[in-house]
Residue, then its C-alpha position, 0 to 999 in steps of 0.5 A: x528873752x522875749x520881744x517885750x523884755x528886749x523892748x522894755x530894756x531898749x526903753x530903759x536904755x533910751x531913757x538913760x542915754x537921753x538923761x546922760x546927754x541932757x536931751x529932752x523927750x521931744x528932741x529924741x522924738x524928732x530924731x526918731x520921727x515919732x511923737x514925744x508921747x511915744x517916746x515916753x511910752x517906750x521909756x516906761x515899757x508901755x509900748x514897744x518900738x517897731x523893728x525900724x525904730x528899734x534899729x534907729x534906737x540901737x544906732x543912737x545907743x551904740x557908742x560911736x567909733x573911738x576917736x584918736x585922742x578921745x578924752x586925752x585931756x581928762x586922762x592926762x589930768x588923772x595921770x598927772x594928779x598928785x592925789x591917789x586917783x583913777x578913772x574907770x568906765x562907770x559901767x564895765x569898771x575898765x581902767x582908763x587912767x590912774x595917777x602915779x599916787x594910785x599906781x604907787x599903791x599897786x605892785x603892778x604897773x597901771x599899764x598892765x591892767x589898763x582896759x581891765x575891769x577892776x571890780x574883782x579887786x573891790x572890797x565888800x563895802x565897795x560892792x555894797x555901794x555899787x549894788x545900791x547905785x541903780x536904786x539911788x538913781x546914779x545911772x539916771x544922772x549925767x553927774x553924781x557924787x558918792x562918798x564912802x568908807x571902805x576897809x582893805x582888800x588885802x590884795x598885794x597886787x592892786x591894794x585898796x587901803x582902809x579909806x574914805x573915798x569919793x566917786x564922781x560920775x562924769x560924761x565922756x566924749x563918747x557919751x558914756x560915763x566914767x567914774x573918778x575914784x579919789x582917795x580922800x583920806x587914809x584910815x590907817x596904815x596898810x595891813x602888814x600882810x600887804x606890805x613889801 
């Protein structure tokens, strides 16, 4: 990848981070020791940061070290929920927590897939919704809500039933975003092939 492409990616990432954390361009400019107009040009890909500024931006973009108990209250609420719900990293789709009701749908304990990406279990409807998130501005907002309908994935290990579900984007303590996935209603019984 050439330097211009890398710098343009940095500009897009900087804009995402700024919006995610609710920072104005002027504040980011102060942190970086440049003007607000310079930050604007970087974000739009009209100018590229020099090596020193690129390193400073990279430091701003990198998540901080994990803290003990990070997001523990949120994860505890998810685990204790009576609803079928789970929390994933919004970008990597890694499982962060799951309720007992969600875990009851699976034939494997949530602990065995904790930290693992779940996108490989997605239905075509979920993949289609996922593909449209960037164009819909999902990653530009610190919060967002999307309701969708899905068919079953016919998987006996991590079953997704025919259902209506809600995705809610929430900011995590490290500045990244999580996605709360809640089943709102079932579309019918699980197919016979997936029952044990």
